[in-house]
N, C-alpha and C positions, 0 to 999 in steps of 0.2 A: 217742278215748281213747288215752292213751300206754301204753307197755309197763310202766313201774313201776306205774301204776294198775291195769292188768289183772292184774299179778302180785299186787298187794294184794288184788284181788277173789278171786284163787285162794286166797290165804292165809286170807281170811275163809271162803270156801266149805269149804276143807279143815278148818278148825277146827270149823265147824258140823257137818261130816260126822262127825268123830270124836266130837263131843259127842252127836250123834244116836245113834251106836252105843253109847256108854256109857249113854245114857238107856234103851236097850232092855234093859239088863242089870239085875240086882237092885240096889237103891239102895246096898247095902253095898259094892259094887265101888269106888265113888268114894273111900272112906276105908279100904279093906282094905289092910293093910300088905303090902309086897312087897320083896324084896331086889333093888333095881334102882337106877337113877340118882336116883330120888326115893323117899321112903318110901311115898308113896301117889300115886294118879292125881290126887287133889285138889291135892297139893303141886306136881305138874308143871303142872297147869292154872293154878294161882296164879302160878307162876313165869312162864309164858308171858304171862299177862295183865299182870303187873307190868312185864315187859320191853317189851311192846307199848305200855303207858302211858308208860314212860320214853322210848322213841324218839319217841312223839308229842310229848312235851314238848320234846325236842331239836329236832324239826322245826319247832316253833312258836316257837323262839327261846330256850328255857331252856338254860343251860349243862349239859353232860353231868354234871359233878360234882353240880350242884344237882338235876338230874332223878333221878340215882341215889339221892341222899339222900332225895328225896321218895317214890320208888317202890319201892326195894328192901325196905323193911319190909313191903310188901304181899305179898312172897313167902310170908309166914307167915299171911296172911289166908285161911283155908280156909273155903269156903262149904259150906252144908249139902247143896246139890243141884246137879245138872247144869243145871237151869233157872236157878239163880242165876248160874252161870258164863255161860250163854247170854245172859242179860239184860245182864250187864256187857260181854261181847264185843259185843253189838248196840249198846250205847251208845257204846263206843269206836269201833266201825266207822263209825258215823254221824259222829263227830268227824273221822275220817280222810277220809271221803267229802267232807265240807265242805272240809277242808284241800286235797284234790286239786283241787277246783273253783277254789280261789283261787290255785293254784300251777301256772302253765303251764310255766315254765322249771325243770324238775327237774334240769337240768345246773348250775344255780346252786350255788356252793360256799359252805360255811360253815367257819369255823375250829372243828374238833371237838377238844375237849380231853378225850381219853379217858384216865381215870386208870390204865387197865390197859395202854395202849399208847402214849400220848403225844399230841402235838398234830399235826394235819395238816389241810390243806384237803380237805374231803370234800363230794362233791355230794349233793344231796337224794336223787337217784336211788340212789346207793350206799347211803345209809341205809335207804331203802325195801327194796332188795334184801337187805340184811343182815337186816332185820326178818323178811322172808319166809323166808330161809334158816334163821334161828334157830327159827322156828315149825315148819318142816319137820323139823328135827332133833328137836325135842321131841315132835312128833306121832309120830315113829318110836319115841321112848322109850315113849310111851303105848301104842303098838301092841305093843311087847315086853312091857310090864307086863300088858296084857290077856291075852296068851298065857300069861305066867307064872301068872296067876290062873285059867287054864283056859278062857278065852273067845277066840273069834276076833276079830280087829280088822276093819277095813273099808278098802277101797282109798280113798285120797285123793290119788292122784298127779296131777301137773299135767296129764298126758295125758288122764286121765279128766275133768278139769275142762273140757277143750276140748269134750267132748260134752255135759256137764251144763249149761254156761252157755247162756243164751238167745242166739240168733243176733242179731247187730247188723246193722241195715240200713245 
C-alpha cells in the first residue's frame, strides 16, 4: 500500500469516527443551529461529502470546473440522519478504493484547472493529500461545533489511527 492510499484510509476512518460520535448523541444535534463555520453539523458533513465527490471526479478525469459545477450544489443537500451520511461516505469510499487499485503511479501529474487558483501540473498524490487535509480541517470544525452545542467530540487524530487500523502482514 502506498502512503496516499494509507492517508485516504485514515481520512475514511476519521470521518466514520466523528460520524459514530454524532450518532451517539440526540438526533437533533445533526440539524441544531450553531454560530460557527457552518450553520449546522449536517451542513459541514454535506460540504465534506460534496468536496470528496468533486475530487473523486477530478481524479477520474473530469475537469475541475465541471466537477465543481456537478458537486457544489450538493453542499445544500442535507440528509436526515447520521446513517444517511455514513451510507453515502461508504459508497464513495468504495469508489476511491477501486480507484486506488487501478492507479499505481500516484506521482503521475494532470493539468489541474483550479478556478480559484489557476492552472498547474498537479500529481494525483497531491490531490489525495489535499482531500485528506480538507477533511481534517472540517472534522475540526465539527468538533468545535459539538463543543458549542454542549457535547464532547472524539479523538480522530492520525496518530490514533496508527493504533486503530489492523496490522498489515
